[in-house]
N, C-alpha and C positions, 0 to 999 in steps of 0.2 A: 311230432312237430306241433300238432294242434294243442296238446297238453302244455308244451313248452310256451307256446304263444299265450295261452290262458294264464299260465303262471306269471309271465312277464308283463302282459298288458291288461290283464283282468277282463272286464266286460268289453273293453275296446278291441279285444282280439277278433271280435266278429267283423270288424272293418275289413279284415283280410278276405272275407266272403262278400260283404256288402259292395265293396268297390268293384270287383270283377262282375258281380251280378248287375250293378248299375250300367257298366259298359255293355254287357250283353243286352240289357233292356233297351238302351239307346240305339244299339245297332239293329235290334229287332224293330223298333219304331221307325227307323229310317227306311224300312221296306214298305211303309204305308202307301207312299205315292208311286214308287217305281215297280214294286213287286207285291201287289196285294195278295196274290195266291200264296206266295211264300210266307207272307205275314200271317195268314190264317193257319197255314200248315204248321209253321214253327211255333205258333202260339201255345200249343200243348206242352211245349218245353219251356218257353220263355216266361209265360205267366206264372207257373209254379215257382220258378227261380226268383222272379220279381216279388211275389207275395211273401215268400220265405224271407227274402232279404229285408222287406219292409217290416215283417214281424220281428226279425232280429234287431232292427234299428229301434223299434219301440221298446224291445226288451233291454237294449243298452241304455236308453234314456230313462226308462221308468221302472226298471227292476228295483225293488225296495222303496217305491214311491210311498206306499202306505206305512206310516210310522207304527211301531209296535205300541200296544196299549198296556204293556206291563207296568203295574203301579209301583211295586217294590215296597220296601219298608222305609219309614221316615226316620229322620235323625233322632226324633224323640223316642222312637221304638227301639232303635239300636245305636245309642250314642257312642258306645265304645267301638263298634264296628266301623261306623262312619269316621271316627277320629283316626283309627288305624289306617283306613284306606286313604284318607287325606294326607297322612304322614308319609305313606309309601308312594302314592301316585302323584302327590302334589295337589294344591288347591284347584288349579285350572282343570286338570283331568277329573278330579273328584266332582267338580261342579257339573259336569256333563255325564255323570254316572247314575244309573238306576241300580240300587242294590236290592236283591230279593233273596228270600230264604227258600230252600227246598228240603225234601225229606230224604236225600241221599248222602252218602259219604263222599262228598265231592265239592270242589270249588271250580268255577269256570268263568270265563269272560268272553263276550262277543261284542262286535262293533257293528253299528248300523249307520251306513252312509246314505242318507235319503236324498234322492234326485241328484246323484253325482256329488253329494256333499254340500250342495248349495243351500240346503235347509239345515245344515249342521250335522255333526257326527255325535252319536251317543254311544256310551258304553253300558253294557248290561252285565253286572257282576252278580253271580249267583253263588251263594254259600250254603252248604248243607247243614242242617241242624245236627245230624250225627257227627259231622266234622267238628263242629264247635264243641261237642260233648267229649271228644277224645284229644283235644288240643288245649294249650293254654295261650295266653296272650303273646308270648315270645314266639312260639312255633306258628301261631296264626299269622304273625307278622311276616315270617318267612314264606308262608303259603301265599299271602297277598303280594309279596314281592315277586313270586313266581308268576302270578297272574298279570301283574303289571308288566313283566318282561314280555309276555305275549303281545301286549299292546305296543310296547316300544319296538319290538321286532317286526310288527305288522304281520303277525301270523295268527291273529284271532280268526275264529271261524274255520280253523284248519287250513290257513293260508288265504288271506283276505282277497287277493286278486283272483285266485282260482275259484273261491267261493262266489265272488260276484260274477265271474264268467258263467258258472253253473246257474246262478240266479237269473241270468238273462234267458237261458233255456227254459227255466221254470216259468218265467213270465209269459213266454211264447206259448207254452203248453197249457197255461191257465186260460188263455183266451182263444187258443186254437188247439183244442184237445185232440190227441191222436185217436183215430178210429171214428171221429165224427166230423173232422174237417180235413180237406185235402192238404192244406199247408202243414197242419200238425202231423198228419200221417207221413208226409214226405220227409219232414224234418226228423221225426222219430226214427224212420227207417234209415236215414242218412247218418245219424249220430248214435243210434242204439248200440252199435259195436264199441263205442267209446266208454260205455258205462264202467266196464271192468278196468280200463286204463285210468279213468277218473278216480275210482276207488283205490287202486294201488298207489296212485300219486298222492292222494290225500293222506293215506296211511303213512307213506314215506315222509311227507312234509310234517305231519303231526308228530311223528316219533322224533324227528330232528328238532322240532320246536320245543318238545318237552325237555330234551337234554339241554338246549340252549337256555331255556327258562330256569332250569334247576341251577345251572352254572351262574346265571345272573343273580339269582336269589342268594347263592353262596358268596359271590364276590361283592354284592352291594350291602351285605349285612354280616351276620355271624354265620360263618360256614358250618360250624358245628351244629347250630340250631337249624340250619337248612336241612342238613342230613337227618337230624333228629325228627324234624317235621315229616320228612318222607317216611321214615321208619315207623313213626307213630301211626300214620295213616295206613301203612302197609300192614302193621300188626292188627289194627282195627278191621281192615278188610278181611283178613283171614278169620279173625274171631267172630265177626258178624256172620260170615258164611256158615261157620260151624255151629254157632249158638242160636242164630235167628233164622236165616234164610233156608237152610237145609231142613230144620224141624218144621218150619212153616209150610214148605212144599209138601212134606209128609202129612201134615194135618189137613191140608186142602184136598187131599185125595179122599173122595167120598164124603166130604163135609156137607152138612145140610144147611148150615148157617155160617156167616163169617166168623173166623176165629179172632183172637186178639190181634189188633193192628201191628204191623211190623215196626213202625216208628216207636211205639211204646216199648216194644221189646228191645229195640236197638239202644234206647236210652238206658234201659236197665242193664243190658250187656256191657255198655260202655263203663259202668261202674266196676265191672269185674277186671277191667284193664288197669285198675289202681293197684292190683297185686303184681309185684315185680316178676314173680315166677310166670304168671299167665302172660304178662306183657312181653317178656323176652322170649318165651316159647313161641308165641305167635309171630314175633319179629323174625325168628330163625326160620319158621315155616315159610314166611313170605319171601325171605331171601332165597330159599331153595326152590321156589315155584318156577316152573319153566316159562320161557318166553313164548308168547302167542304172536306169531308173525302177522296174524290178521287183526291184532289189536292196534289201536291208535296210540297206545302208550308202550314204551319199552318195559321190560320186566323191572321189578324193584331192584334186583341185583345190578342190572345194567345202569340204572339211574344213579345208584349209590357208587358204582364203580367210576362213573363219570365225575364224581366228586372226590375221587381218590381213595375209596374204601375197598379193601380186598376181602373184608368180612364184616358182618353186622356188628356195630358197637353195642355194648350193653346200655339199656335204657333205664332211666329212673322215671317212675310214674309221675304224671302231672299232679300238682298239688291243688290247683284251682282251675276249673274248666273255663274255656272261653265263652261257653254258653251262659255261664253265670255272671260274667263280667262285661260281655260285649253287647248283650241284648237284655232289655228289661224283662223281668220275670213275667209280667202280664202279657207282653208281646210274644214271648216264647210260648207261654201256655196257650195263647190264642191260636198261633200258627200250628202248634202240635195238635190241638183239638181239631182244627180245620183239615189238616192232612189225614188224621185218623178217620174223621167222618167221611171224607172223600173216598178213602180206600175202602172203608166198610160198605159204603153205598155201591161202589163199583163191584165189589166182590159179591154182595148180595144179589145184584142183577146178574152177574155171571153164574152164580150157583143155581139161580132159578131157571136158567135156560135148559 
């Protein structure tokens, strides 16, 4: 019932606790004149309830008060990417978006509603450089349509209402840490058993959201390209694991200094997917990969089946990468160098321990 309330009402679901707590507090205060002994005795129960309710109220009002400081890439650095997002999402939604690059084979979007949305809503679209290296402009458009669907369906952050409900708890624990404060300890003890339920519900909502977003991308544009985008990313996921991540893990065992950074390797491995035999072999492996029930995403086969495919279609390799057309070469080189330097520094520190 608590999870259902959080999913339906978001951060305001805590009112189901705050209102009864306020009634208990008022009833307790009414004992001040008539029954002072009972007031003092019952205070050991009433005061923790009242302070927890107050903490919840602050969490409801101010969770997400601090705006994210993510800078993102400018339109001058990624003119093509910004133009595609503006075409897919529309000028108004694009105007409140921060686009940033990352070093993973992924694209994601999250929403920030600061102070109940009174200070405006912002979107944070993150696109991986490896993703740009294995897609072209057409398939990237389908991927951005998928991310836009998450915003339209209000299921960003793994279900926006449920995420804000959890953020309320996070705000409380930030200012009333469990183990060091009575309020935080009582609240943690009261809701600790919900963590597993929260996780299962978030996984369920996320998997449903992925299927809905895939179908939106297919219906709003070219259905064939939406399926092709899925399979290109799936093939790259398999290939990168075999060609980059597994060998890198082996090299790190007993290494004295950082090996070659993974992003540099990923970009090299992406070129091997230009070979039709390699591309389609990896796509078939991805199709056969089993479903992980603990994953927030359905299997590749399940996602393609939702688009009407009973077997993986043959893929033609991309001719021109989105990385070369959507981001300027200087910006791409700068971000790649920064990601490589950050990884190398972290790995050097790790190996020295």
